[in-house]
KOLRO-193499 format. One record per residue (C-alpha): residue number from 1; residue in three letters; chain; x negated, y, z negated. Coordinates in steps of 0.02 Angstrom, whole numbers, plus 32768, in hexadecimal, padded with zeros to 4 digits. Example, Ala and Ser with C-alpha at 12.3 -4.5 7.8 and 13.67 -1.06 7.14 Angstrom:
{k=1 r=ALA c=A X=7D99 Y=7F1F Z=7E7A}
{k=2 r=SER c=A X=7D54 Y=7FCB Z=7E9B}
END
This chain:
{k=1 r=MET c=A X=186F Y=C470 Z=10B0}
{k=2 r=THR c=A X=18AD Y=C408 Z=101F}
{k=3 r=ILE c=A X=18D5 Y=C434 Z=0F6D}
{k=4 r=SER c=A X=1891 Y=C3C9 Z=0EE1}
{k=5 r=MET c=A X=18F8 Y=C380 Z=0E54}
{k=6 r=TYR c=A X=189A Y=C3F0 Z=0DDB}
{k=7 r=GLN c=A X=18BE Y=C48C Z=0E41}
{k=8 r=ALA c=A X=1976 Y=C45B Z=0E4D}
{k=9 r=SER c=A X=1984 Y=C43F Z=0D92}
{k=10 r=VAL c=A X=1917 Y=C494 Z=0D10}
{k=11 r=PRO c=A X=190B Y=C543 Z=0D5D}
{k=12 r=VAL c=A X=19C6 Y=C53E Z=0D85}
{k=13 r=PHE c=A X=19ED Y=C506 Z=0CD4}
{k=14 r=LEU c=A X=1981 Y=C58F Z=0C8A}
{k=15 r=ARG c=A X=19D3 Y=C616 Z=0CF3}
{k=16 r=ALA c=A X=1A82 Y=C5DB Z=0CC4}
{k=17 r=LEU c=A X=1A55 Y=C5D6 Z=0C0B}
{k=18 r=ASN c=A X=1A08 Y=C684 Z=0C13}
{k=19 r=ASN c=A X=1AA6 Y=C6C7 Z=0C63}
{k=20 r=LEU c=A X=1B12 Y=C66C Z=0BE3}
{k=21 r=GLY c=A X=1AA9 Y=C6BD Z=0B5A}
{k=22 r=ASN c=A X=1ACF Y=C768 Z=0BA6}
{k=23 r=VAL c=A X=1B89 Y=C73D Z=0BA5}
{k=24 r=LEU c=A X=1B7C Y=C710 Z=0AEC}
{k=25 r=ALA c=A X=1B1F Y=C7B1 Z=0AC5}
{k=26 r=ALA c=A X=1BAA Y=C813 Z=0B1A}
{k=27 r=GLY c=A X=1C2B Y=C7B3 Z=0AB4}
{k=28 r=ALA c=A X=1BD1 Y=C7D8 Z=0A12}
{k=29 r=ALA c=A X=1BC1 Y=C891 Z=0A3D}
{k=30 r=HIS c=A X=1C79 Y=C898 Z=0A6B}
{k=31 r=ALA c=A X=1CAD Y=C84B Z=09C6}
{k=32 r=GLU c=A X=1C40 Y=C8C4 Z=0964}
{k=33 r=ALA c=A X=1C77 Y=C95F Z=09C5}
{k=34 r=ARG c=A X=1D2F Y=C933 Z=09B8}
{k=35 r=LYS c=A X=1D25 Y=C8F5 Z=0903}
{k=36 r=ILE c=A X=1D64 Y=C849 Z=0939}
{k=37 r=ASP c=A X=1D3A Y=C7B5 Z=08CB}
{k=38 r=PRO c=A X=1CBC Y=C755 Z=0937}
{k=39 r=LEU c=A X=1D0E Y=C6B2 Z=08FF}
{k=40 r=VAL c=A X=1DA7 Y=C6E4 Z=0963}
{k=41 r=LEU c=A X=1D42 Y=C6E8 Z=0A04}
{k=42 r=LEU c=A X=1CDB Y=C64F Z=09D8}
{k=43 r=GLY c=A X=1D7A Y=C5EC Z=09BB}
{k=44 r=SER c=A X=1DD8 Y=C62F Z=0A53}
{k=45 r=ARG c=A X=1E0D Y=C5BC Z=0ADF}
{k=46 r=LEU c=A X=1E67 Y=C5D1 Z=0B83}
{k=47 r=TYR c=A X=1EE9 Y=C54D Z=0B5C}
{k=48 r=PRO c=A X=1F10 Y=C4EC Z=0ABD}
{k=49 r=ASP c=A X=1ECC Y=C446 Z=0AFF}
{k=50 r=MET c=A X=1E25 Y=C491 Z=0B36}
{k=51 r=PHE c=A X=1D88 Y=C49F Z=0ACD}
{k=52 r=PRO c=A X=1D69 Y=C548 Z=0A79}
{k=53 r=PHE c=A X=1CE4 Y=C5C2 Z=0AB2}
{k=54 r=SER c=A X=1C5E Y=C582 Z=0A3B}
{k=55 r=ARG c=A X=1C71 Y=C4CE Z=0A77}
{k=56 r=GLN c=A X=1C65 Y=C505 Z=0B2D}
{k=57 r=VAL c=A X=1BBA Y=C550 Z=0B07}
{k=58 r=GLN c=A X=1B81 Y=C4B5 Z=0AA9}
{k=59 r=ILE c=A X=1BB5 Y=C443 Z=0B38}
{k=60 r=ALA c=A X=1B5D Y=C4B0 Z=0BBA}
{k=61 r=CYS c=A X=1ABE Y=C4A2 Z=0B53}
{k=62 r=ASP c=A X=1AD3 Y=C3E7 Z=0B3A}
{k=63 r=MET c=A X=1AED Y=C3CD Z=0BF5}
{k=64 r=VAL c=A X=1A47 Y=C419 Z=0C27}
{k=65 r=LYS c=A X=19E7 Y=C3D2 Z=0B93}
{k=66 r=GLY c=A X=1A25 Y=C323 Z=0BBD}
{k=67 r=GLY c=A X=1A16 Y=C342 Z=0C77}
{k=68 r=ALA c=A X=195E Y=C36E Z=0C74}
{k=69 r=ALA c=A X=1935 Y=C2E6 Z=0BF6}
{k=70 r=ARG c=A X=198C Y=C25C Z=0C58}
{k=71 r=LEU c=A X=193E Y=C294 Z=0CFC}
{k=72 r=ALA c=A X=1895 Y=C289 Z=0CA5}
{k=73 r=ALA c=A X=18C4 Y=C1DD Z=0C60}
{k=74 r=ILE c=A X=18BB Y=C212 Z=0BA9}
{k=75 r=ASP c=A X=1941 Y=C215 Z=0B24}
{k=76 r=PRO c=A X=198F Y=C2BF Z=0B06}
{k=77 r=PRO c=A X=1968 Y=C303 Z=0A59}
{k=78 r=PRO c=A X=19FE Y=C30C Z=09E4}
{k=79 r=LYS c=A X=1A48 Y=C3B5 Z=09BB}
{k=80 r=ALA c=A X=1AD7 Y=C3C3 Z=0940}
{k=81 r=ASP c=A X=1B6C Y=C42E Z=0970}
{k=82 r=THR c=A X=1B6A Y=C49E Z=08D6}
{k=83 r=GLU c=A X=1B66 Y=C54D Z=0921}
{k=84 r=LYS c=A X=1BE6 Y=C5C2 Z=08D4}
{k=85 r=THR c=A X=1BAB Y=C66E Z=0910}
{k=86 r=PHE c=A X=1B79 Y=C6C4 Z=09B0}
{k=87 r=ALA c=A X=1AC6 Y=C6CF Z=096D}
{k=88 r=GLU c=A X=1AC2 Y=C613 Z=094D}
{k=89 r=LEU c=A X=1B05 Y=C5EE Z=09FC}
{k=90 r=ILE c=A X=1A82 Y=C661 Z=0A48}
{k=91 r=GLU c=A X=19FF Y=C606 Z=09E0}
{k=92 r=ARG c=A X=1A3F Y=C561 Z=0A27}
{k=93 r=ILE c=A X=1A2A Y=C5A5 Z=0AD8}
{k=94 r=GLU c=A X=1979 Y=C5DB Z=0AAB}
{k=95 r=TRP c=A X=1952 Y=C530 Z=0A60}
{k=96 r=THR c=A X=1995 Y=C4D9 Z=0AFB}
{k=97 r=SER c=A X=1933 Y=C54E Z=0B6D}
{k=98 r=ALA c=A X=1892 Y=C52B Z=0B0E}
{k=99 r=PHE c=A X=18B2 Y=C471 Z=0B21}
{k=100 r=LEU c=A X=18CA Y=C486 Z=0BDC}
{k=101 r=ARG c=A X=182D Y=C4EF Z=0BEF}
{k=102 r=GLY c=A X=17CC Y=C45B Z=0BA7}
{k=103 r=PHE c=A X=17E9 Y=C3F3 Z=0C45}
{k=104 r=GLU c=A X=1768 Y=C3E7 Z=0CCE}
{k=105 r=ALA c=A X=17A2 Y=C3D3 Z=0D82}
{k=106 r=ALA c=A X=1749 Y=C32A Z=0D8A}
{k=107 r=GLN c=A X=17BD Y=C2E6 Z=0D02}
{k=108 r=ILE c=A X=1859 Y=C306 Z=0D69}
{k=109 r=ASP c=A X=1822 Y=C305 Z=0E1F}
{k=110 r=GLY c=A X=1841 Y=C25D Z=0E6F}
{k=111 r=SER c=A X=18D8 Y=C238 Z=0E02}
{k=112 r=GLU c=A X=1953 Y=C23E Z=0E94}
{k=113 r=ASP c=A X=196D Y=C181 Z=0E96}
{k=114 r=ARG c=A X=194B Y=C15F Z=0DDD}
{k=115 r=PRO c=A X=19DD Y=C100 Z=0D91}
{k=116 r=ILE c=A X=1A33 Y=C162 Z=0D08}
{k=117 r=VAL c=A X=1AB1 Y=C10C Z=0C9A}
{k=118 r=MET c=A X=1B18 Y=C16E Z=0C1D}
{k=119 r=LYS c=A X=1B85 Y=C11E Z=0B9A}
{k=120 r=THR c=A X=1C1D Y=C188 Z=0B75}
{k=121 r=PRO c=A X=1CBC Y=C16D Z=0B0F}
{k=122 r=PHE c=A X=1D12 Y=C14F Z=0BB7}
{k=123 r=GLY c=A X=1C97 Y=C0CB Z=0BF2}
{k=124 r=GLU c=A X=1BF0 Y=C0BE Z=0C47}
{k=125 r=LEU c=A X=1BC2 Y=C138 Z=0CD0}
{k=126 r=ASN c=A X=1B40 Y=C105 Z=0D51}
{k=127 r=PHE c=A X=1AE1 Y=C180 Z=0DBC}
{k=128 r=THR c=A X=1A45 Y=C199 Z=0E20}
{k=129 r=GLY c=A X=19DF Y=C22F Z=0DE7}
{k=130 r=GLN c=A X=1A1D Y=C298 Z=0E78}
{k=131 r=SER c=A X=1AD4 Y=C26C Z=0E62}
{k=132 r=TYR c=A X=1AC3 Y=C289 Z=0DA7}
{k=133 r=LEU c=A X=1A7A Y=C337 Z=0DC2}
{k=134 r=THR c=A X=1AEC Y=C36F Z=0E4F}
{k=135 r=GLY c=A X=1B8C Y=C315 Z=0E22}
{k=136 r=PHE c=A X=1B8B Y=C319 Z=0D65}
{k=137 r=VAL c=A X=1B0F Y=C38E Z=0D0F}
{k=138 r=LEU c=A X=1B1E Y=C428 Z=0D7F}
{k=139 r=PRO c=A X=1BDD Y=C422 Z=0D8D}
{k=140 r=ASN c=A X=1BEC Y=C40E Z=0CD0}
{k=141 r=LEU c=A X=1B6F Y=C499 Z=0CAF}
{k=142 r=TYR c=A X=1BCE Y=C512 Z=0D1D}
{k=143 r=PHE c=A X=1C7A Y=C4DA Z=0CE1}
{k=144 r=HIS c=A X=1C51 Y=C4F6 Z=0C29}
{k=145 r=SER c=A X=1BEE Y=C596 Z=0C48}
{k=146 r=ALA c=A X=1C7B Y=C5DD Z=0CB3}
{k=147 r=THR c=A X=1CFC Y=C5AA Z=0C32}
{k=148 r=ALA c=A X=1C99 Y=C601 Z=0BA9}
{k=149 r=TYR c=A X=1C8D Y=C69D Z=0C17}
{k=150 r=ASN c=A X=1D48 Y=C695 Z=0C3D}
{k=151 r=ILE c=A X=1D79 Y=C683 Z=0B87}
{k=152 r=LEU c=A X=1D1A Y=C721 Z=0B59}
{k=153 r=ARG c=A X=1D58 Y=C77E Z=0BF3}
{k=154 r=HIS c=A X=1E0B Y=C74B Z=0BCB}
{k=155 r=SER c=A X=1DED Y=C78B Z=0B1A}
{k=156 r=GLY c=A X=1DC2 Y=C838 Z=0B5B}
{k=157 r=VAL c=A X=1D04 Y=C82F Z=0B5E}
{k=158 r=GLU c=A X=1CC8 Y=C89F Z=0BEB}
{k=159 r=LEU c=A X=1C6C Y=C823 Z=0C58}
{k=160 r=SER c=A X=1C47 Y=C828 Z=0D11}
{k=161 r=LYS c=A X=1C18 Y=C7A2 Z=0D8E}
{k=162 r=SER c=A X=1B62 Y=C7D6 Z=0D79}
{k=163 r=HIS c=A X=1B68 Y=C79F Z=0CC3}
{k=164 r=PHE c=A X=1B8E Y=C6EE Z=0CFE}
{k=165 r=ILE c=A X=1B21 Y=C6E8 Z=0D9A}
{k=166 r=GLY c=A X=1A95 Y=C756 Z=0D5C}
{k=167 r=LYS c=A X=1A2A Y=C7CD Z=0DBF}
{k=168 r=PRO c=A X=19BE Y=C78D Z=0E4F}
END
């Protein structure tokens, strides 16, 4: 049995975003219960040269938004990085999830060998659809989602592995 590009992308992206949203909700509840300024958590980072929590969430959303769009051979819609609260970051996750739910399997299936070229500040990156999904989008999604989780966990938010992985 094989797995399609759609099955390996959009449902996986949606699950990760849902779980990330649950992590954010736990962070917001923690800040409120402990009377912590939410901006402290949103600006927290694991090390000074790393992005803060809020940017980790934005990048995770951008990865899957761009990932699905490029696999479907469309341009990803722009989304400004203006979120300053937990509620705004949760809204961004919801916006991204709605965008992903708009894809049909037929738009993404068959994209395994589709050339994908990304222009970055570090140069041009060339992929096939499959290498883009498995070697770029998914690792970045999980890296930034795990980093967001770890920032909140390090800050004392009571999170468990099930917050990150979700329930089956």
